[in-house]
KEKE-3310 file (N, C-alpha, C; in steps of 0.2 Angstrom, whole numbers, plus 5000, padded with zeros to 4 digits):
npx = (4929:4921:4927:4921:4922:4921:4913:4907:4895:4881:4881:4886:4875:4866:4872:4873:4860:4858:4865:4860:4847:4852:4856:4844:4837:4845:4844:4830:4830:4837:4828:4816:4807:4809:4798:4785:4789:4803:4805:4802:4811:4823:4820:4820:4833:4840:4835:4841:4854:4856:4853:4864:4874:4873:4874:4886:4894:4891:4896:4910:4913:4914:4925:4933:4949:4953:4945:4951:4963:4959:4955:4966:4973:4966:4965:4962:4966:4977:4994:5011:5017:5007:5005:5017:5017:5005:5008:5021:5032:5043:5049:5063:5067:5079:5090:5095:5108:5121:5129:5122:5109:5094:5079:5063:5053:5055:5055:5061:5069:5074:5064:5052:5043:5030:5036:5049:5064:5067:5070:5063:5056:5048:5039:5033:5017:5011:4997:4989:4990:5001:5010:5010:5018:5030:5033:5035:5025:5027:5037:5052:5069:5086:5095:5084:5084:5097:5098:5089:5096:5107:5100:5095:5107:5111:5102:5106:5119:5115:5108:5094:5076:5069:5057:5045:5035:5026:5021:5019:5020:5031:5048:5055:5055:5062:5074:5084:5085:5088:5101:5108:5110:5098:5094:5105:5104:5092:5095:5104:5099:5090:5100:5107:5097:5093:5104:5104:5106:5095:5078:5067:5053:5040:5026:5014:5005:4997:4999:5010:5023:5033:5051:5054:5046:5049:5063:5062:5055:5061:5060:5060:5047:5032:5019:5002:4989:4971:4965:4976:4988:5001:5012:5023:5022:5011:4993:4989:5000:5005:4993:4994:5007:5004:4992:4992:4983:4977:4965:4961:4965:4958:4957:4970:4974:4968:4974:4989:4988:4988:4982:4980:4976:4978:4993:4994:4990:5000:5011:5020:5017:5016:5006:4989:4981:4966:4955:4945:4928:4924:4937:4952:4952:4940:4941:4951:4960:4956:4961:4975:4977:4975:4986:4996:4994:4996:5011:5015:5014:5021:5034:5037:5037:5048:5058:5061:5068:5082:5095:5105:5096:5086:5091:5095:5083:5077:5084:5083:5070:5067:5076:5071:5058:5063:5065:5059)
npy = (4932:4944:4949:4953:4964:4963:4974:4977:4969:4971:4978:4968:4959:4967:4967:4954:4950:4958:4952:4939:4943:4948:4936:4929:4936:4936:4923:4921:4929:4922:4912:4917:4931:4949:4952:4959:4956:4954:4967:4972:4966:4973:4985:4983:4979:4991:4999:4993:4993:5007:5010:5001:5007:5020:5015:5010:5022:5029:5020:5021:5034:5037:5029:5019:5020:5007:4999:5005:4999:4986:4988:4992:4980:4971:4958:4958:4971:4981:4976:4978:4973:4973:4987:4990:4983:4990:5003:5004:5002:4992:4985:4978:4966:4966:4956:4948:4951:4950:4945:4936:4930:4930:4939:4937:4944:4957:4967:4974:4985:4991:5002:5010:5024:5033:5037:5041:5035:5025:5019:5007:5001:4989:4981:4965:4957:4946:4937:4925:4909:4902:4912:4921:4914:4913:4926:4928:4934:4948:4952:4957:4950:4953:4952:4957:4971:4974:4973:4982:4992:4992:4994:5007:5014:5012:5019:5032:5032:5032:5043:5041:5043:5037:5027:5019:5007:5003:4991:4982:4972:4973:4971:4954:4944:4934:4922:4918:4930:4939:4935:4936:4951:4959:4972:4980:4980:4987:4999:5004:5004:5014:5025:5026:5029:5042:5050:5050:5058:5059:5062:5056:5046:5039:5027:5023:5010:5000:4993:5000:4995:4998:4998:4991:4997:5009:5008:5009:5021:5033:5046:5060:5063:5057:5047:5043:5030:5033:5025:5018:5012:5017:5014:5013:5001:4985:4987:4976:4971:4982:4982:4970:4972:4984:4982:4969:4961:4956:4959:4971:4978:4988:4999:5002:5004:5017:5025:5024:5033:5030:5032:5038:5051:5055:5056:5065:5076:5077:5080:5070:5064:5068:5069:5063:5051:5050:5036:5025:5024:5013:5008:5004:4990:4988:4994:4992:4996:5009:5014:5012:5020:5033:5034:5033:5046:5054:5050:5055:5070:5073:5069:5079:5091:5088:5087:5099:5106:5111:5101:5100:5108:5099:5087:5092:5095:5084:5077:5085:5084:5072:5070:5079:5073:5066:5075:5084)
npz = (4966:4977:4993:5009:5022:5040:5045:5034:5033:5030:5018:5011:5011:5002:4991:4988:4986:4974:4965:4964:4959:4947:4942:4940:4931:4919:4917:4914:4903:4894:4892:4886:4879:4884:4899:4908:4922:4921:4919:4932:4940:4934:4940:4954:4955:4952:4962:4974:4971:4972:4985:4991:4987:4994:5007:5007:5005:5016:5026:5023:5026:5039:5044:5057:5066:5068:5059:5048:5047:5044:5031:5024:5025:5017:5007:4993:4989:4978:4974:4976:4965:4956:4954:4949:4936:4931:4930:4925:4913:4902:4913:4922:4931:4945:4955:4970:4983:4982:4992:5000:4995:4986:4990:4989:4995:4994:4980:4964:4952:4935:4927:4916:4918:4913:4902:4907:4913:4928:4944:4953:4968:4980:4992:4993:4995:4989:4982:4983:4992:4988:4982:4992:5001:4993:4993:5007:5014:5012:5020:5023:5024:5029:5017:5008:5010:5008:4995:4991:4994:4985:4973:4977:4977:4963:4957:4960:4953:4940:4939:4941:4945:4962:4965:4978:4984:4997:5007:5019:5035:5042:5044:5043:5057:5062:5069:5060:5052:5061:5064:5053:5052:5053:5059:5057:5043:5040:5045:5037:5024:5026:5029:5017:5008:5013:5009:4995:4980:4970:4965:4976:4980:4990:4992:5002:5000:5007:5020:5032:5041:5054:5055:5044:5035:5035:5030:5017:5014:5017:5011:4999:4997:5004:5001:5004:5002:5004:5014:5019:5031:5043:5054:5070:5076:5075:5078:5086:5092:5100:5109:5115:5122:5129:5137:5138:5131:5117:5111:5113:5101:5094:5103:5103:5090:5088:5097:5092:5081:5067:5054:5038:5038:5052:5051:5040:5047:5057:5050:5046:5034:5017:5007:5003:4994:4987:4987:4978:4980:4995:4995:4989:4984:4978:4966:4958:4946:4944:4957:4955:4944:4950:4959:4949:4944:4954:4956:4945:4946:4958:4954:4945:4952:4960:4952:4948:4959:4966:4969:4980:4990:4990:4996:5009:5014:5015:5024:5035:5037:5042:5053:5061:5065:5076:5086:5102)
capx = (4923:4923:4929:4919:4925:4916:4908:4902:4890:4875:4883:4886:4869:4863:4875:4871:4854:4858:4869:4856:4842:4855:4856:4838:4836:4848:4841:4824:4830:4839:4822:4811:4808:4807:4791:4784:4792:4809:4805:4801:4818:4827:4819:4822:4841:4841:4834:4846:4861:4857:4853:4870:4880:4873:4876:4894:4897:4890:4900:4917:4914:4917:4928:4936:4955:4953:4942:4956:4967:4956:4955:4973:4976:4963:4968:4960:4969:4982:5000:5017:5018:5002:5007:5022:5013:4999:5010:5028:5034:5050:5052:5069:5069:5086:5089:5102:5112:5129:5130:5118:5103:5088:5074:5058:5049:5058:5056:5063:5072:5074:5059:5050:5037:5027:5042:5055:5068:5066:5072:5057:5056:5042:5038:5027:5014:5008:4989:4987:4994:5007:5013:5012:5024:5036:5035:5036:5020:5030:5041:5059:5075:5093:5097:5081:5086:5104:5096:5086:5104:5110:5096:5096:5114:5111:5098:5111:5124:5113:5103:5086:5071:5067:5049:5045:5028:5027:5016:5023:5018:5035:5053:5054:5058:5065:5081:5089:5086:5093:5107:5112:5110:5092:5093:5109:5102:5087:5098:5108:5095:5087:5105:5109:5091:5093:5109:5104:5105:5090:5072:5065:5046:5038:5019:5011:4999:4992:5001:5017:5024:5038:5057:5053:5043:5054:5069:5061:5051:5065:5061:5058:5038:5029:5012:4999:4982:4967:4964:4982:4990:5008:5015:5029:5019:5004:4989:4988:5007:5004:4988:4998:5013:5002:4987:4993:4977:4977:4958:4960:4969:4954:4960:4978:4973:4966:4980:4994:4988:4991:4979:4984:4973:4981:4999:4995:4990:5005:5017:5023:5018:5016:5001:4985:4979:4960:4954:4937:4923:4924:4943:4956:4950:4933:4940:4959:4962:4955:4966:4981:4978:4976:4993:5000:4993:5001:5018:5019:5014:5026:5041:5038:5038:5054:5063:5063:5071:5090:5098:5108:5090:5082:5094:5094:5076:5074:5087:5080:5063:5067:5079:5065:5053:5065:5065:5052)
capy = (4935:4950:4947:4958:4964:4962:4980:4977:4964:4975:4980:4962:4956:4969:4965:4946:4951:4961:4947:4934:4946:4948:4930:4927:4941:4934:4916:4923:4932:4916:4907:4921:4939:4953:4952:4965:4953:4956:4974:4972:4964:4978:4991:4981:4980:4998:5002:4990:4996:5014:5008:4999:5013:5025:5013:5010:5029:5031:5017:5023:5041:5037:5022:5020:5019:4999:4997:5007:4993:4980:4989:4992:4973:4968:4954:4961:4977:4980:4975:4982:4970:4976:4995:4990:4980:4994:5009:5005:4999:4989:4983:4974:4966:4964:4951:4946:4956:4948:4943:4930:4927:4935:4939:4939:4949:4964:4966:4980:4985:4996:5003:5018:5028:5039:5038:5043:5029:5026:5014:5005:4995:4988:4975:4961:4952:4940:4938:4918:4906:4901:4918:4924:4910:4915:4933:4929:4940:4955:4954:4956:4948:4957:4952:4960:4977:4975:4972:4988:4997:4991:4998:5015:5016:5011:5026:5038:5031:5033:5049:5041:5045:5032:5025:5014:5005:5001:4987:4976:4972:4974:4966:4948:4945:4927:4921:4919:4936:4943:4932:4940:4958:4962:4978:4983:4981:4992:5006:5006:5005:5021:5029:5027:5033:5049:5052:5050:5064:5059:5063:5050:5045:5033:5027:5018:5007:4997:4993:5002:4993:4998:5000:4988:5001:5016:5007:5011:5027:5039:5049:5068:5064:5051:5048:5036:5029:5036:5020:5015:5014:5018:5015:5009:4994:4983:4988:4970:4969:4986:4980:4964:4974:4989:4979:4961:4958:4958:4960:4978:4982:4993:5005:5003:5007:5024:5028:5025:5038:5026:5033:5043:5058:5057:5056:5071:5081:5077:5082:5064:5062:5074:5069:5057:5050:5047:5029:5024:5022:5007:5006:5002:4983:4988:4996:4991:5000:5017:5016:5013:5026:5038:5034:5035:5053:5058:5050:5060:5076:5074:5069:5085:5096:5087:5088:5107:5107:5110:5094:5101:5109:5093:5083:5095:5096:5077:5075:5089:5082:5065:5071:5083:5068:5063:5080:5085)
capz = (4971:4982:5000:5012:5029:5045:5046:5027:5032:5028:5011:5007:5010:4998:4983:4986:4983:4968:4961:4963:4954:4940:4937:4939:4925:4914:4916:4911:4896:4890:4890:4884:4877:4891:4902:4913:4927:4921:4921:4939:4942:4933:4944:4959:4955:4953:4969:4978:4969:4975:4992:4993:4986:4999:5012:5006:5006:5024:5030:5022:5028:5045:5046:5063:5064:5068:5052:5040:5048:5040:5024:5022:5025:5013:5003:4987:4987:4973:4979:4974:4958:4952:4952:4944:4930:4928:4930:4923:4906:4901:4919:4922:4939:4948:4961:4975:4987:4981:4999:5003:4990:4983:4995:4985:4999:4991:4972:4962:4945:4932:4923:4912:4921:4909:4898:4911:4916:4935:4949:4957:4974:4983:4997:4989:4999:4987:4981:4986:4996:4985:4981:4998:5004:4990:4995:5014:5016:5011:5027:5020:5028:5028:5010:5005:5011:5005:4988:4990:4994:4979:4969:4978:4974:4956:4955:4961:4949:4934:4940:4940:4952:4965:4967:4982:4985:5004:5010:5024:5042:5045:5043:5046:5065:5062:5071:5054:5050:5066:5064:5047:5054:5051:5062:5053:5036:5039:5046:5032:5020:5029:5029:5010:5005:5015:5006:4988:4977:4966:4968:4979:4982:4993:4993:5007:4997:5012:5027:5033:5048:5059:5053:5038:5030:5034:5026:5010:5014:5019:5003:4998:4997:5007:5000:5007:5000:5009:5019:5021:5039:5044:5062:5072:5078:5074:5085:5090:5097:5104:5114:5120:5127:5134:5141:5139:5128:5109:5109:5113:5096:5092:5106:5101:5084:5090:5101:5087:5076:5061:5048:5033:5040:5057:5050:5037:5052:5061:5046:5045:5027:5013:5003:5005:4988:4988:4985:4976:4985:4996:4995:4982:4983:4974:4959:4957:4941:4946:4962:4952:4940:4955:4962:4945:4943:4960:4956:4940:4948:4963:4950:4941:4957:4963:4946:4948:4965:4967:4972:4989:4993:4991:5001:5015:5017:5016:5030:5041:5039:5046:5060:5065:5069:5083:5092:5105)
cpx = (4925:4923:4926:4921:4920:4910:4905:4898:4883:4876:4883:4880:4865:4866:4874:4864:4853:4860:4863:4849:4846:4854:4849:4835:4839:4846:4834:4825:4833:4833:4816:4812:4806:4800:4792:4788:4799:4810:4805:4808:4823:4827:4821:4830:4842:4840:4839:4852:4861:4858:4860:4875:4879:4875:4884:4897:4896:4895:4907:4918:4916:4920:4932:4944:4957:4950:4946:4961:4966:4956:4961:4976:4972:4966:4967:4963:4976:4988:5005:5017:5013:5002:5012:5020:5008:5003:5017:5028:5042:5053:5057:5071:5076:5085:5096:5103:5120:5131:5128:5114:5099:5082:5068:5052:5049:5059:5058:5067:5071:5067:5058:5043:5035:5033:5049:5058:5069:5069:5065:5058:5049:5043:5031:5024:5012:5000:4986:4991:5001:5012:5015:5018:5030:5038:5036:5031:5022:5033:5049:5064:5081:5094:5091:5082:5092:5102:5093:5092:5106:5106:5095:5102:5114:5107:5102:5116:5121:5109:5096:5082:5071:5060:5049:5037:5029:5020:5018:5021:5024:5042:5053:5058:5061:5073:5086:5090:5090:5101:5111:5111:5105:5092:5098:5108:5097:5090:5101:5104:5091:5093:5106:5102:5091:5098:5109:5103:5100:5083:5070:5057:5043:5030:5017:5005:4995:4995:5008:5019:5031:5044:5056:5051:5047:5060:5068:5056:5055:5065:5059:5050:5036:5022:5008:4991:4978:4966:4969:4984:4998:5009:5021:5028:5012:4999:4988:4994:5007:4999:4992:5004:5009:4997:4987:4986:4976:4970:4957:4964:4964:4957:4967:4978:4972:4972:4986:4993:4991:4988:4982:4982:4977:4988:5000:4995:4996:5012:5021:5024:5016:5009:4996:4982:4972:4959:4946:4934:4922:4931:4945:4954:4944:4935:4948:4961:4961:4960:4972:4982:4979:4983:4998:5000:4997:5008:5020:5018:5020:5033:5042:5039:5045:5060:5065:5066:5078:5091:5101:5101:5087:5084:5094:5088:5074:5078:5084:5073:5063:5071:5074:5060:5056:5066:5058:5049)
cpy = (4939:4947:4953:4957:4964:4968:4980:4973:4966:4977:4973:4958:4960:4967:4958:4946:4953:4956:4942:4937:4946:4941:4927:4930:4938:4927:4917:4925:4927:4912:4911:4928:4942:4953:4958:4962:4955:4963:4975:4971:4970:4984:4989:4981:4986:5001:4999:4992:5003:5014:5006:5004:5019:5022:5012:5017:5031:5027:5020:5030:5042:5029:5024:5018:5010:4997:4999:5002:4987:4981:4988:4985:4969:4964:4956:4967:4976:4980:4979:4979:4973:4983:4995:4989:4986:5000:5010:5002:4997:4988:4978:4972:4964:4960:4950:4952:4954:4947:4936:4926:4932:4934:4942:4943:4956:4964:4973:4979:4991:4996:5010:5019:5034:5041:5039:5036:5031:5020:5012:5000:4994:4981:4972:4956:4945:4940:4931:4915:4905:4907:4921:4920:4912:4921:4934:4935:4947:4957:4952:4954:4953:4958:4956:4968:4979:4976:4980:4994:4997:4995:5005:5018:5016:5018:5031:5038:5034:5039:5047:5041:5038:5031:5019:5013:5001:4998:4980:4978:4973:4970:4960:4948:4938:4927:4921:4925:4940:4941:4935:4947:4962:4970:4984:4985:4986:4999:5009:5007:5014:5026:5031:5031:5041:5053:5053:5057:5064:5060:5056:5050:5038:5032:5021:5015:5002:4997:4994:5001:4994:5000:4997:4992:5007:5015:5009:5017:5032:5043:5056:5067:5057:5052:5042:5036:5030:5030:5014:5016:5013:5018:5010:5002:4992:4985:4981:4968:4975:4985:4975:4967:4979:4986:4971:4958:4960:4960:4967:4982:4987:5000:5006:5007:5016:5028:5030:5030:5036:5028:5038:5049:5060:5059:5063:5076:5083:5079:5076:5061:5068:5074:5062:5057:5047:5040:5029:5022:5015:5004:5003:4994:4983:4990:4998:4996:5007:5018:5017:5018:5033:5039:5035:5042:5056:5057:5054:5067:5078:5073:5076:5090:5094:5088:5096:5110:5107:5104:5096:5104:5103:5088:5085:5095:5089:5076:5078:5087:5077:5066:5075:5079:5066:5068:5082:5090)
cpz = (4975:4988:5004:5020:5034:5045:5040:5027:5028:5020:5007:5006:5004:4992:4983:4983:4976:4962:4959:4958:4947:4937:4936:4932:4919:4912:4912:4903:4891:4888:4886:4882:4884:4892:4907:4920:4928:4922:4928:4942:4940:4938:4951:4961:4956:4960:4974:4977:4973:4982:4994:4992:4992:5006:5013:5008:5013:5028:5029:5024:5035:5048:5053:5061:5064:5061:5047:5041:5044:5033:5022:5021:5020:5008:4996:4984:4982:4977:4975:4966:4953:4950:4947:4937:4927:4926:4926:4916:4906:4908:4919:4929:4939:4955:4965:4977:4986:4987:5001:4997:4989:4987:4990:4989:4997:4984:4970:4956:4943:4928:4920:4916:4917:4905:4901:4914:4924:4938:4953:4963:4976:4986:4994:4993:4997:4987:4983:4990:4993:4984:4988:5002:5000:4991:5003:5017:5016:5017:5024:5025:5026:5020:5006:5005:5009:4996:4988:4990:4988:4973:4970:4975:4966:4954:4955:4956:4942:4935:4938:4946:4954:4967:4971:4984:4991:5005:5013:5031:5046:5043:5046:5052:5066:5065:5065:5051:5054:5066:5059:5048:5051:5052:5057:5046:5035:5041:5041:5026:5021:5027:5021:5007:5007:5011:4999:4985:4971:4970:4971:4981:4985:4994:4996:5004:5001:5018:5027:5039:5050:5054:5045:5032:5029:5030:5020:5008:5017:5013:5004:4999:4999:5006:5003:5004:5006:5015:5021:5027:5039:5052:5064:5075:5076:5080:5089:5095:5101:5111:5119:5124:5132:5139:5141:5136:5121:5106:5111:5108:5094:5096:5105:5095:5084:5093:5097:5083:5069:5054:5043:5035:5046:5056:5046:5042:5056:5058:5045:5038:5023:5009:5004:4997:4988:4985:4982:4981:4987:4996:4989:4979:4978:4967:4959:4953:4942:4951:4959:4948:4944:4957:4956:4943:4948:4959:4951:4943:4954:4959:4947:4946:4959:4958:4945:4954:4965:4971:4979:4992:4995:4997:5008:5018:5019:5023:5037:5043:5044:5054:5064:5068:5075:5088:5095:5102)
residu = (MET:ARG:GLN:PHE:LEU:ASP:PHE:GLU:LYS:SER:ILE:ALA:GLU:LEU:GLU:THR:LYS:ILE:ASP:GLU:LEU:ARG:ARG:VAL:GLY:GLN:SER:ASP:ALA:ALA:LEU:ALA:SER:PRO:SER:ASN:GLY:GLU:LEU:GLY:ILE:ASP:GLU:GLU:ILE:SER:ARG:LEU:SER:ASP:LYS:ALA:ALA:LYS:ARG:LEU:ARG:ALA:VAL:TYR:SER:LYS:LEU:THR:PRO:HIS:GLN:LYS:VAL:GLN:VAL:ALA:ARG:HIS:ALA:GLN:ARG:PRO:HIS:ALA:LEU:ASP:TYR:ILE:LYS:ALA:LEU:MET:THR:ASP:PHE:VAL:PRO:LEU:ALA:GLY:ASP:ARG:ALA:PHE:GLY:ASP:ASP:GLN:ALA:LEU:ILE:GLY:GLY:LEU:ALA:ARG:PHE:LYS:GLY:ARG:SER:VAL:VAL:VAL:LEU:GLY:THR:GLU:ARG:GLY:ALA:ASP:THR:GLU:SER:ARG:LEU:LYS:HIS:ASN:PHE:GLY:MET:ALA:ARG:PRO:GLU:GLY:TYR:ARG:LYS:ALA:GLN:ARG:LEU:MET:LYS:LEU:ALA:ALA:ARG:PHE:ASN:LEU:PRO:LEU:ILE:SER:PHE:VAL:ASP:THR:ALA:GLY:ALA:TRP:PRO:GLY:ILE:ASP:ALA:GLU:ALA:ARG:GLY:GLN:ALA:GLN:ALA:ILE:ALA:SER:SER:ILE:ASP:VAL:GLU:LEU:GLY:LEU:ASP:VAL:PRO:THR:ILE:ALA:VAL:VAL:ILE:GLY:GLU:GLY:GLY:SER:GLY:GLY:ALA:ILE:ALA:LEU:ALA:ALA:ALA:ASP:ARG:VAL:LEU:MET:LEU:GLU:HIS:ALA:ILE:TYR:SER:VAL:ILE:SER:PRO:GLU:ALA:ALA:ALA:SER:ILE:LEU:TRP:ARG:ASP:PRO:LYS:LEU:ALA:PRO:SER:ALA:ALA:GLU:ALA:LEU:LYS:LEU:THR:ALA:GLN:ASP:LEU:LYS:LYS:LEU:GLY:LEU:ILE:ASP:ARG:ILE:ILE:PRO:GLU:PRO:LEU:GLY:GLY:ALA:GLN:ARG:ASP:ARG:GLN:ASN:ALA:MET:GLU:ARG:VAL:GLY:GLN:ALA:LEU:GLU:GLU:GLU:LEU:HIS:THR:LEU:ALA:ASP:GLN:PRO:ARG:ASP:GLU:ARG:ILE:GLY:ARG:ARG:ARG:GLU:ARG:PHE:LEU:GLY:MET:THR:ARG:PRO)
# end
């Protein structure tokens, strides 16, 4: 069942009417042969469908940053494991950091993408209550980032491209994570990825939050889905700190410049991947195919670049972000 966001209320009403008319039409068809009344139902469905599509297009053509935050967090958007299952073959998950345990918030392993062997990483949010608890809502602990480092080094050892899917509100902020060296684990992940001598691509597929996202996105190419977000802090947290009122999150979202469009203008990401009308959650398969096409194109481009040039450009780019 499709879940609608607050600003999609008018669209929800139209699509509910369409579903009701379709059920009526199916019920009538099961009882008798087509009648003039049924033809009227078909015409009304067609009219309402056109109206809903136009309204959907109008709404999504002028989303505010706060509305994009809601779309990026939509529970029905494809998650990291969905992309891996849809785009990769022969996926072999690798687990554990060989120091503490296995963090299910960060998944990764060896796979084939379009016939090419790759190492893939991703922060996995989960799709229902059980899986969200299992994956800790996509918020990794230190052992998750140490796992990521293992896989990054594995990619370098076997000369395999690294692909990362980023979708996290941030690293887990719990006392247990801090006690085991959360900040150091994140910093080390960034350092390891910056030094890799293989092509690296990161795709922000939903929410890219703080250092927990950058730990997987210090890549040669950083891609974002059209309605994804990427920022140092959530709008709610920023509003609480700046104005002591989380209800001012819409204003914070505007100020943070966290949309793909803003970040592309600022030169902080390389490419925006268009989403199906209404967001990736409305046509998951189409959205994943678009990501696959973009990844294939970027890998082809990176493969032609000299190794030293690629590493130097990557380091200079991220160091440049810290300069005034």
